[in-house]
Every structure is written in structure tokens, then in C-alpha cells.
C-alpha positions in Angstrom: 11.6 28.5 -113.2 10.6 29.4 -109.8 14.1 30.8 -109.0 14.0 32.6 -112.2 10.6 34.3 -111.6 11.6 35.3 -108.1 14.9 37.1 -109.2 13.1 38.7 -112.0 10.6 40.2 -109.8 13.1 41.4 -107.4 16.1 42.5 -109.8 13.9 43.6 -112.8 15.7 41.6 -115.5 14.6 42.7 -119.0 15.6 42.4 -122.8 17.3 45.8 -122.3 20.0 44.1 -120.1 23.4 43.2 -121.5 25.5 40.9 -119.2 29.2 40.4 -119.1 29.5 36.6 -118.0 32.8 35.9 -116.3 31.7 33.3 -113.6 32.2 29.3 -113.6 29.2 27.6 -114.8 29.3 24.7 -112.1 27.8 27.1 -109.4 24.2 28.6 -108.9 25.7 32.1 -109.1 26.9 31.5 -112.7 24.1 29.3 -113.9 20.8 30.6 -112.4 21.7 34.5 -111.8 23.9 35.1 -114.7 22.6 32.6 -117.3 19.2 31.0 -117.0 17.3 34.1 -115.5 18.6 36.6 -118.1 17.9 34.2 -120.9 14.3 33.7 -119.9 14.0 37.4 -119.7 15.3 38.0 -123.1 18.5 39.7 -121.9 21.8 39.5 -123.9 24.7 37.5 -122.5 28.2 38.0 -123.5 30.9 35.5 -122.2 34.5 36.6 -121.5 36.8 33.7 -121.5 39.6 33.4 -120.4 39.0 35.9 -117.6 41.8 38.6 -116.7 41.0 41.8 -115.0 42.6 43.5 -118.0 40.0 42.0 -120.3 37.2 43.0 -118.0 38.3 46.6 -117.9 38.8 46.7 -121.7 35.4 45.2 -122.4 33.5 47.6 -119.9 35.4 50.6 -121.4 34.9 49.7 -125.1 31.6 51.6 -125.6 33.0 54.9 -124.2 36.3 54.8 -126.3 36.4 56.5 -129.7 37.8 53.3 -131.7 35.1 50.9 -130.3 31.8 52.8 -130.2 29.8 49.9 -131.7 30.2 47.8 -128.5 27.0 47.7 -126.3 27.3 49.1 -122.6 27.3 46.3 -119.9 24.2 47.0 -117.8 24.2 43.9 -115.4 27.4 42.7 -113.6 27.4 40.0 -111.1 30.6 38.6 -109.7 32.4 37.5 -106.5 34.0 39.9 -104.0 37.5 38.6 -105.0 36.9 39.8 -108.5 35.8 43.2 -107.4 38.9 43.5 -105.2 41.3 42.5 -108.1 39.4 45.1 -110.3 39.8 47.7 -107.9 43.5 46.9 -107.3 44.4 47.0 -110.9 42.4 50.1 -111.9 45.0 52.7 -111.1 47.4 51.0 -113.5 45.1 51.4 -116.4 45.9 54.3 -118.9 44.2 57.8 -118.0 42.0 57.1 -121.2 41.0 53.7 -120.0 40.4 54.9 -116.4 37.9 57.6 -117.7 36.0 55.2 -119.9 35.7 52.4 -117.1 34.5 55.0 -114.7 31.8 56.0 -117.3 31.0 52.4 -117.9 30.4 51.8 -114.1 28.3 55.0 -113.6 24.7 54.1 -112.5 23.3 55.7 -115.7 24.9 53.0 -117.7 25.5 50.0 -115.6 22.1 49.4 -114.1 23.0 46.8 -111.5 26.2 45.4 -109.9 25.8 42.4 -107.5 28.3 40.7 -105.2 27.8 37.3 -103.7 29.1 33.6 -102.9 31.3 35.0 -100.3 31.2 38.0 -97.9 31.8 41.3 -99.1 34.3 43.4 -97.1 33.1 47.0 -96.3 36.2 48.7 -97.9 35.6 47.0 -101.2 32.0 48.1 -101.2 33.0 51.6 -100.4 35.9 51.8 -102.9 33.7 50.4 -105.6 31.0 53.0 -104.8 33.3 55.8 -105.1 35.0 54.5 -108.2 31.6 54.1 -110.0 30.1 57.5 -109.0 27.6 55.9 -106.5 26.8 52.5 -108.0 26.4 50.6 -104.7 27.0 46.9 -104.8 24.0 44.8 -104.1 24.5 41.8 -101.7 22.4 38.8 -101.4 22.3 35.2 -100.0 21.9 31.9 -101.6 23.2 28.2 -101.7 23.0 25.3 -104.1 20.1 23.7 -102.5 17.9 26.9 -102.6 19.2 29.3 -105.4 18.9 32.9 -104.1 16.8 33.2 -100.9 17.5 36.6 -99.4 18.5 40.0 -101.3 18.9 43.6 -100.6 16.7 45.7 -102.8 17.3 47.8 -106.0 16.8 51.3 -104.1 20.1 52.4 -102.7 18.6 52.9 -99.3 17.8 49.1 -99.4 21.5 48.1 -99.9 22.7 48.4 -96.2 26.2 47.5 -95.6 26.7 43.9 -94.2 23.1 43.0 -94.8 21.6 40.5 -97.3 18.2 42.1 -97.2 14.8 40.3 -97.1 13.3 37.0 -98.3 13.0 37.2 -102.0 9.5 36.9 -103.8 7.8 33.4 -102.9 10.5 32.6 -100.4 9.5 32.1 -96.7 12.3 32.6 -94.2 12.6 32.3 -90.6 15.1 32.3 -87.7 15.2 29.5 -85.2 17.0 30.1 -81.9 20.3 28.1 -81.6 19.8 27.4 -77.9 16.0 27.2 -77.3 15.3 25.9 -80.9 12.2 28.2 -80.7 11.2 30.3 -83.8 12.2 34.0 -83.5 9.0 35.6 -84.3 9.0 39.1 -85.7 9.4 41.6 -83.0 11.2 39.1 -80.9 14.8 39.9 -82.3 16.1 40.9 -78.9 16.1 39.0 -75.6 15.1 40.2 -72.3 18.5 41.9 -71.8 18.3 43.7 -75.1 20.9 41.4 -76.6 20.4 40.3 -80.3 19.1 36.8 -80.7 20.9 34.8 -83.5 19.1 31.8 -85.2 19.5 29.3 -87.9 18.0 30.5 -91.1 15.4 28.1 -92.5 13.6 28.4 -95.8 10.5 27.2 -97.5 8.8 27.6 -100.7 8.8 27.0 -104.5 12.4 27.9 -105.1 13.6 25.4 -102.5 15.1 21.8 -103.7 12.9 18.8 -103.0 15.4 16.4 -101.8 19.0 15.1 -102.0 19.5 12.9 -104.9 19.2 9.1 -103.8 19.8 10.1 -100.1 16.6 10.0 -98.2 18.6 10.1 -94.8 20.1 13.3 -95.5 16.9 14.7 -96.9 15.0 13.6 -93.6 17.8 15.2 -91.4 17.9 18.5 -93.2 14.1 19.3 -93.5 11.8 20.1 -90.6 8.4 18.4 -90.2 6.7 21.5 -91.5 8.6 21.6 -94.7 11.5 24.1 -93.9 15.0 23.5 -95.1 17.7 23.9 -92.5 20.3 25.7 -94.0 23.1 25.7 -91.4 23.6 29.4 -91.8 23.2 31.6 -88.8 21.9 35.1 -88.9 20.2 38.0 -86.9 17.5 40.3 -88.1 17.7 44.1 -87.4 15.2 46.9 -88.1 17.3 49.6 -90.0 15.4 52.9 -89.8 16.4 54.1 -93.4 15.5 50.9 -95.1 12.7 48.3 -95.5 10.1 50.8 -96.3 9.1 49.1 -99.7 11.1 51.2 -102.0 12.3 48.1 -103.8 9.1 46.4 -103.6 6.5 44.8 -101.3 8.8 42.0 -100.6 11.6 44.3 -99.2 10.1 45.5 -96.0 10.6 45.2 -92.2 13.8 44.0 -90.4 16.8 42.8 -92.6 19.0 39.7 -92.3 22.5 39.9 -91.4 24.6 36.6 -91.9 26.9 35.7 -89.0 28.3 32.6 -90.7 28.1 28.9 -91.1 26.9 27.1 -87.9 29.7 24.4 -88.6 32.5 26.7 -89.3 31.9 30.4 -88.8 30.4 30.8 -85.3 33.1 30.6 -82.9 32.0 29.9 -79.2 34.2 31.8 -76.8 33.4 31.3 -73.1 29.6 31.0 -73.9 29.6 34.1 -76.2 29.0 33.5 -80.0 31.5 35.1 -82.3 30.7 35.6 -86.0 34.1 35.0 -88.0 32.5 37.0 -90.9 32.0 40.0 -88.5 35.5 39.9 -87.4 36.9 39.4 -91.0 34.9 42.6 -92.1 36.5 44.8 -89.4 40.0 43.4 -90.0 39.7 44.3 -93.7 39.0 48.0 -92.7 42.6 48.0 -91.3 44.8 49.3 -94.3 47.8 46.9 -93.3 45.4 43.9 -94.1 45.0 42.8 -97.7 43.2 39.6 -97.0 42.2 37.5 -94.0 40.4 34.5 -92.8 39.1 33.9 -89.2 38.6 30.5 -87.7 38.1 29.1 -84.0 40.7 27.2 -82.3 40.6 24.9 -79.2 41.1 26.6 -76.0 41.3 24.9 -72.4 40.2 28.1 -70.7 37.3 29.3 -73.2 36.4 26.3 -75.1 37.4 28.1 -78.4 39.5 31.1 -79.2 39.5 33.3 -82.2 42.5 33.2 -84.5 43.3 35.0 -87.8 45.2 34.2 -91.0 46.4 37.4 -92.7 48.0 38.4 -95.9 49.5 41.8 -95.4 49.2 44.7 -97.8 52.5 46.5 -99.0 51.7 49.1 -96.3 51.3 46.2 -93.7 54.8 45.0 -94.3 56.2 48.1 -92.5 53.1 49.2 -90.4 54.1 47.5 -87.1 56.0 49.1 -84.3 59.6 50.2 -85.1 58.9 49.7 -88.7 58.4 46.0 -88.4 55.7 43.8 -90.0 52.3 44.3 -88.9 51.9 41.9 -85.9 49.5 40.6 -83.1 49.6 43.8 -80.9 49.1 46.0 -83.9 46.0 44.0 -84.8 44.7 44.2 -81.3 45.2 48.1 -81.4 43.5 48.3 -84.7 40.3 46.5 -83.5 40.0 47.5 -79.7 37.5 50.4 -80.7 35.5 48.2 -83.2 35.1 44.8 -81.5 34.5 43.4 -78.0 37.6 42.0 -76.5 36.5 38.4 -76.7 36.1 38.8 -80.4 39.6 40.1 -81.2 41.8 37.3 -82.4 44.4 36.0 -80.0 46.3 34.2 -82.4 47.8 35.6 -85.7 49.4 33.8 -88.7 50.9 35.7 -91.4 50.8 34.1 -95.0 51.8 35.0 -98.5 48.4 33.9 -99.8 45.1 32.4 -98.8 43.7 29.5 -101.1 40.5 30.1 -102.4 38.0 28.2 -104.7 36.6 29.2 -108.0 33.9 31.3 -106.2 36.3 33.2 -104.0 35.6 31.2 -100.6 38.7 30.7 -98.4 40.0 27.0 -98.2 42.7 27.8 -95.7 43.5 25.4 -92.9 44.9 26.5 -89.6 47.2 23.5 -89.0 
């Protein structure tokens, strides 16, 4: 109930909303965001099973086609980045009539809110969706099983900043704890004495946070602080964005915004004392047209402790984008990233694969063996 109230205040669920539900029901995203909260708000939920991109496009288009005008427009759509990618890739294969109808369906005047979550949203995906939908910007947020949704960008477009997950949702207390000093990074202390961003673990407290791990007091004691904050294991920085955080989306959406760097256990790669965010590297790699999908990991290095490595699925363009018409390779990757990332963040190893295994929520399950 606490999570539903928090989301309703931030995202303005209402009886006028009509959801198209295509998510699994064994994750917070599908159960709390797309089922329980809209039900409590009196929204309509329409389930689509089995999921295919063609069936989603057909349903979105239906209210704007002459032969199916009785269908209600979908006003609220929340899925994972993988689904948005698949929809974007398939859109050009639709008939001209369906392309026109789906663009109308996605327009902000018809689809009130489109949300992306459960995995990092690549910048090219966000940009392509905005262009296709006549300016409907995807809203990003952050949550996990133990806490539901904890951080979110705002409803106002200026509060949907690329790469950010916004601010603590209503009733949620959030703080950053410095990874090295274990000190709380207070507001205004986001930079160190050298002007470098301070990263920290996200810790959360409030009525939306779970009480304990079932029948596991040892794990509960380990993951909660003495003052009642839950240690998420996720690392972030806070940044002041001049164009955002002025309260346009509500009193809760003010001040510096959170930017997720990744899981402390998997996504933070330590290269010669420097912390590298795998998510940041992936985001920049996905802006290269030759790359369709990627996953970034840390590998052992005798010299640096760890080194950055990447697994890549090439786009059709990538198969001939390398020097001399060969497949895109390591040197091409370095050239593509040299103006976007510091040298120590650029992957030293590259592995080309046909596909990257993902779970039901679109998260990579690749192992760099």
C-alpha cells in the first residue's frame, strides 16, 4: 500500500488510465507498477498474452484505425528497454497505415506516460522513441525487489534527464554513502576537494522498504544499518542539473538528481584505483551504429587489478564497418569511444557474439568465460 501511494502521487495514476500489460507477474515491475497500483487507482488493465511486437503494435494502433474505432487508446505503457528496442526495430516493417496509427497512439496527447525500467535505458533507444512518438520522452526510474520503486524522474519533460533516475519518490528517504570513507555524502558534498564526483552506495529508508528477509535474520542484520537504512548494493552519484529539479513535477522532484553507476558487486570495475561504471561504458557503446547490443564486464589484470572488457552483438552495419570492410573490431571500438570516454574506461578486450542471453526483465546474463 505504501508503494502504491508513493507511485500514485508521483505518476498520477487515475481511473482514466488504460494500461497495456505485457510484463511477467513474478517481478515488482509487473506486479506493483503495472497491476496493484493501477487497480487501487481504478485504472483499466488490459493483458496481452502471448507477447509479440506485432500484437503490441496492432493493439496500440487499433483506436486510430477505421475498422477498430471501439478500442480505447492506451494511456500508460511501462516495459523494459529490450521491448522498446524490439518495437523500434520492427516499426519500419509495418504497413504505412499501421505506422501512421501507431505514431498517433504514441503521441503525448494520447499516451499519457511511457516508462522504461528494470535495466539501463540506452540513449539511442530513448532518442529514437522520442522521435517516433512526436516528443513522448521515456521516464526512467530505479527500484528493486526489496524496496519497490525508490527513485524516479518526474512527469515534466524537463525532469526526464538522460541517464538519470531522478529523485527519491514520495515517502522515500535516500542517501549516498562514500565507498571509500563510509561517510554519508551530505547535500552539497557531491564533489571532493579536487572537483571530482563522489560515488556512493544508495541506502534507503521509509514505509515502502521491506522489513526483513524471510526466515533469514543474518541477511537482514547484514543489509540494514543501525539507523534503519537498507543497503541496496547499487552505486550512484548525485548531480545538479540546471534545467531540472525545480519542482515542476512536484515537491519531491527537487535538487540534485541520482545517476546509477551500477551494482557494487558487478558493475563497478576498479582499474588502477579508478572506478569505472559498466553502465556508463555500455551507454556510450550503444551510441555507435555498428553495435546492436553489448555487455561490459571487469576482467582480472595483473597490471591494473581489473580491466574493462566488452561483449558485442554487431548490427548489420557493424558486420562491414571495420577497416577494409571487415567486421567491426577492437581498434574500431577504441576509435568510436576515444572522444566519449577517458582512456582507462575504454574496453581493452572485445568478444563478438551472435546474441546476449537475457532474463525475463531484459537483464544480461552473459558470462565472459
